[in-house]
C-alpha positions in Angstrom: 31.5 -41.7 -10.5 31.9 -39.3 -13.5 35.5 -39.4 -14.4 37.4 -37.5 -17.1 37.4 -40.6 -19.4 34.2 -42.6 -19.0 32.2 -43.9 -21.9 29.1 -44.4 -19.7 27.5 -41.0 -19.2 24.6 -39.9 -17.2 21.4 -38.3 -18.5 22.7 -34.9 -18.0 25.4 -35.3 -20.6 25.3 -33.2 -23.7 23.1 -34.6 -26.5 25.0 -35.2 -29.8 23.0 -32.6 -31.6 23.5 -29.9 -28.8 27.2 -30.4 -28.6 27.7 -30.4 -32.3 25.8 -27.2 -32.5 27.8 -25.7 -29.7 31.1 -26.7 -31.2 30.2 -25.2 -34.5 31.1 -28.2 -36.6 30.2 -26.4 -39.7 32.3 -23.4 -39.0 36.0 -22.9 -39.8 38.1 -23.9 -36.8 40.6 -21.6 -35.1 44.0 -21.9 -36.7 47.2 -21.9 -34.7 48.6 -18.4 -34.8 51.9 -17.6 -36.6 53.1 -16.1 -33.3 52.9 -19.4 -31.6 54.2 -21.4 -34.5 57.3 -19.2 -34.8 58.1 -19.7 -31.1 57.4 -23.4 -30.7 57.1 -25.2 -34.0 60.5 -26.8 -33.8 59.4 -28.7 -30.6 56.1 -29.8 -31.9 56.9 -33.2 -33.4 60.3 -33.9 -31.8 60.3 -37.0 -29.6 63.3 -37.6 -27.4 64.0 -39.4 -24.1 63.1 -37.5 -21.0 65.9 -37.1 -18.5 64.7 -38.0 -15.0 66.3 -38.3 -11.6 67.9 -41.5 -10.7 65.7 -44.0 -8.8 66.3 -44.6 -5.1 64.9 -48.1 -5.3 66.1 -50.8 -7.7 63.2 -53.0 -8.8 62.1 -53.9 -12.3 60.0 -50.9 -12.9 62.4 -48.4 -11.5 65.2 -49.8 -13.6 63.1 -49.5 -16.8 63.6 -45.8 -16.6 67.1 -46.3 -18.1 65.5 -47.9 -21.1 62.6 -45.5 -21.6 61.4 -45.5 -25.2 62.8 -42.7 -27.3 59.9 -42.6 -29.7 57.4 -40.9 -27.3 56.3 -37.3 -27.8 57.9 -35.0 -25.4 57.6 -31.2 -25.0 60.1 -28.6 -23.7 59.6 -26.6 -20.5 60.6 -23.2 -22.0 62.3 -21.8 -18.9 64.9 -24.7 -18.6 64.6 -26.7 -21.8 63.8 -29.8 -19.6 61.5 -32.2 -21.5 58.5 -34.1 -20.2 56.1 -36.5 -22.0 53.2 -34.7 -23.6 50.6 -36.8 -21.9 50.4 -36.6 -18.1 47.9 -37.9 -15.6 45.2 -35.9 -13.7 43.8 -37.2 -10.4 40.7 -35.1 -9.8 37.9 -37.3 -8.4 39.5 -40.4 -9.9 42.1 -41.0 -7.2 40.0 -40.0 -4.2 39.7 -43.5 -2.9 40.1 -44.4 0.8 42.7 -47.0 1.8 39.9 -49.3 3.0 38.3 -49.3 -0.4 39.3 -51.3 -3.5 42.2 -49.5 -5.1 43.9 -52.0 -7.4 42.6 -50.2 -10.4 44.5 -47.0 -9.3 47.7 -48.9 -9.0 47.2 -50.4 -12.4 46.5 -47.0 -13.9 49.8 -45.7 -12.5 51.7 -48.8 -13.7 50.3 -48.6 -17.3 50.9 -44.8 -17.3 54.6 -45.5 -16.4 55.0 -48.4 -18.8 53.6 -46.3 -21.6 56.1 -43.6 -21.1 54.1 -41.2 -18.8 56.0 -39.4 -16.1 54.0 -36.2 -15.1 51.2 -36.6 -12.5 49.0 -33.7 -11.3 47.7 -33.8 -7.8 46.2 -31.4 -5.2 45.4 -31.4 -1.5 41.9 -30.5 -2.6 41.5 -33.8 -4.4 41.0 -35.9 -1.3 43.2 -39.0 -1.3 45.0 -38.2 -4.6 48.3 -37.3 -3.0 48.3 -40.2 -0.6 47.4 -42.7 -3.3 50.0 -41.4 -5.8 52.7 -41.3 -3.1 51.9 -44.8 -1.9 51.7 -46.6 -5.3 54.7 -44.7 -6.6 56.7 -46.0 -3.6 55.4 -49.5 -4.2 56.4 -49.4 -7.9 59.7 -47.9 -7.1 59.2 -44.8 -9.3 58.9 -42.0 -6.7 61.9 -40.0 -7.8 61.3 -40.6 -11.5 57.9 -38.9 -11.6 57.4 -35.2 -12.5 54.9 -34.1 -9.8 52.8 -31.0 -10.4 50.9 -30.0 -7.2 48.8 -27.1 -6.0 48.4 -24.9 -3.0 44.8 -24.2 -2.0 44.8 -22.0 1.1 43.9 -18.5 2.2 45.3 -18.3 5.7 43.8 -16.6 8.8 44.4 -13.2 7.5 45.7 -11.5 4.3 49.2 -12.5 3.7 49.1 -15.4 6.2 51.4 -18.1 4.8 50.9 -20.7 7.6 48.2 -22.8 5.9 50.0 -22.9 2.6 53.2 -23.9 4.5 51.4 -26.7 6.2 50.0 -27.9 2.9 53.5 -27.9 1.4 55.0 -29.9 4.2 52.0 -32.3 4.1 52.5 -32.8 0.3 56.2 -33.4 0.7 55.4 -36.1 3.3 52.6 -37.7 1.3 54.5 -37.8 -1.9 57.9 -38.5 -0.5 59.2 -35.7 -2.8 61.4 -32.8 -1.8 61.4 -30.5 -3.8 58.1 -30.7 -5.5 58.6 -30.2 -9.2 55.8 -27.7 -9.8 53.6 -25.9 -7.3 50.6 -24.1 -8.7 48.1 -21.7 -7.1 44.9 -23.7 -7.3 42.1 -21.9 -9.3 43.6 -18.5 -8.5 42.7 -18.8 -4.8 44.4 -15.9 -3.1 46.7 -15.6 -6.1 48.1 -12.2 -5.4 49.5 -13.4 -2.1 50.4 -17.0 -3.1 52.4 -16.3 -6.2 55.0 -14.2 -4.2 55.1 -17.1 -1.6 55.8 -19.6 -4.4 58.6 -17.4 -5.7 60.1 -17.6 -2.2 59.7 -21.3 -2.1 61.4 -21.6 -5.4 64.3 -19.5 -4.2 64.6 -21.7 -1.1 64.6 -24.8 -3.3 61.3 -26.2 -1.9 59.8 -26.3 -5.4 61.4 -26.2 -8.9 58.7 -24.3 -10.9 55.7 -22.2 -10.0 52.4 -21.6 -11.8 48.7 -20.9 -11.6 45.6 -22.9 -12.6 42.0 -22.4 -13.7 39.3 -24.3 -15.5 36.5 -21.7 -16.0 36.8 -19.7 -19.3 35.4 -16.6 -17.5 38.8 -16.2 -15.8 40.8 -16.2 -19.1 41.6 -12.4 -18.9 43.0 -12.8 -15.4 45.1 -15.8 -16.6 46.4 -13.8 -19.5 47.4 -10.9 -17.3 49.4 -13.2 -15.1 51.1 -14.8 -18.0 52.1 -11.4 -19.5 53.8 -10.4 -16.2 56.4 -12.9 -17.3 57.3 -14.7 -14.1 55.1 -17.8 -14.4 56.9 -21.1 -15.2 53.6 -22.9 -15.7 50.0 -22.2 -16.3 47.2 -24.8 -16.3 44.2 -24.1 -18.4 41.1 -25.8 -19.8 41.5 -26.7 -23.5 39.9 -29.3 -25.8 38.7 -29.7 -29.3 35.4 -28.4 -28.0 36.6 -25.6 -25.7 39.1 -23.8 -28.0 39.0 -20.3 -26.6 42.5 -20.3 -25.2 43.9 -20.6 -28.8 43.0 -16.9 -29.3 45.1 -15.2 -26.6 46.3 -17.4 -23.8 48.3 -19.9 -25.7 50.0 -17.2 -27.9 50.7 -15.2 -24.7 52.3 -18.3 -23.0 54.4 -19.0 -26.1 55.6 -15.4 -26.2 56.5 -15.3 -22.5 58.1 -18.8 -22.3 55.4 -20.2 -20.0 54.8 -24.0 -20.0 51.1 -25.0 -20.5 49.3 -27.9 -18.8 45.9 -28.7 -20.1 43.0 -30.0 -17.9 39.7 -31.4 -19.1 40.8 -32.4 -22.6 37.8 -34.7 -22.8 35.4 -32.1 -21.2 34.8 -34.5 -18.3 34.0 -37.4 -20.8 31.3 -35.4 -22.7 33.2 -35.5 -25.9 32.8 -39.3 -26.1 29.0 -38.8 -26.2 29.4 -36.7 -29.3 31.1 -39.5 -31.2 29.4 -42.5 -29.5 28.9 -45.3 -32.0 31.1 -43.7 -34.7 34.4 -45.1 -35.9 37.5 -42.9 -35.7 37.9 -41.3 -39.2 40.3 -42.9 -41.5 42.3 -39.7 -42.1 43.8 -39.8 -38.6 45.3 -43.2 -39.2 48.4 -41.4 -40.6 49.0 -39.9 -37.1 48.5 -43.2 -35.3 45.1 -42.5 -33.7 43.5 -45.8 -32.8 40.6 -44.5 -30.7 38.7 -41.3 -29.9 40.8 -40.7 -26.8 43.9 -40.4 -28.8 42.0 -38.3 -31.4 41.0 -35.7 -28.8 44.4 -35.8 -27.0 46.5 -35.4 -30.2 44.5 -32.3 -31.1 45.4 -30.7 -27.8 49.1 -31.6 -27.6 49.7 -30.8 -31.2 49.3 -27.1 -30.4 53.0 -26.0 -30.1 52.3 -23.9 -27.0 50.9 -26.9 -25.1 53.4 -28.8 -22.9 51.2 -31.6 -21.7 47.6 -32.7 -21.4 46.5 -34.3 -18.1 43.4 -36.4 -18.6 42.1 -38.1 -15.4 41.0 -41.7 -15.2 40.7 -44.5 -12.7 40.1 -47.1 -15.5 43.3 -49.0 -16.5 42.0 -49.7 -20.0 41.3 -46.0 -20.6 44.8 -45.2 -19.4 46.1 -47.6 -22.1 44.1 -45.7 -24.7 45.2 -42.3 -23.3 48.9 -43.0 -23.1 48.9 -44.3 -26.7 48.7 -40.7 -27.8 52.3 -40.4 -26.8 53.3 -42.2 -30.0 53.1 -41.4 -33.7 53.1 -38.1 -35.5 51.1 -35.0 -34.5 48.5 -33.4 -36.8 49.5 -30.3 -38.7 47.3 -27.2 -39.0 45.4 -28.6 -42.0 44.6 -31.8 -40.1 43.7 -30.0 -36.9 41.1 -28.1 -39.0 39.8 -31.3 -40.4 39.6 -32.9 -36.9 37.4 -30.1 -35.7 
């Protein structure tokens, strides 16, 4: 299975030469804009403990929430000043495993994520078994109410404005995840977005969700995302962003900073293709000063160092890859000069 963080790529993966050419390695990289820096720079390197809900179960892992390390990198959700760790966990493809199949690796991924300071997990009813597996293993580990769950609604209804399918999805998600309210509900890939955003507003008013947002991964939809951000009523937006795919640095991230919209980042590894670019190469020495021990941390720290970014959500089903990913929560973040050098 081709996961977000897999060092074994198929023959269709980018060749090193093609990717380097596409990335424009010889060109000057995009610099974080002054607009974004002025709005968010103070939060960029500050690491503080995330305040979570009290656990409902008292086992060893749940109790460890009271002693969560204070040295992890957290980011502010602009609308409320709530803080969450800057590395979350995506579940697309990686958590779609039936109960009858081996799943110990998924449980270990969640355990290592939690132990490393991670709290935010991104799921969707479109991701097969992701909600069920996250819900089940969170209950087993006793951390259900300590997670920050970002979910999605992916429904059109029987007619324009029909909320019934979306309502069914919400109720199903609450049951599967044992969470009420859901922390963040997002309109998945802009599906029926004009109808669903007003519905999410109503759910928020009714206390069924805490925050609302929209998602996309195709750069072609960037103008639509920007328009929604500029309307000013989105708490979250989820976009594709990586050291390779930097287009959102131009308009979307500055718009999010200006409007106080939190930003989640999907595909920070370009579905593992970035590891092909650097295969066989050591991590450059100059990133030792920001604590990068591997390429996963190199790529993730580039993304979360942008002051408008709230969290990156790489997906993996490999516990060792999770250990690498969550390590990006510690150590300094690169400044603009280092970001240029990293590119």
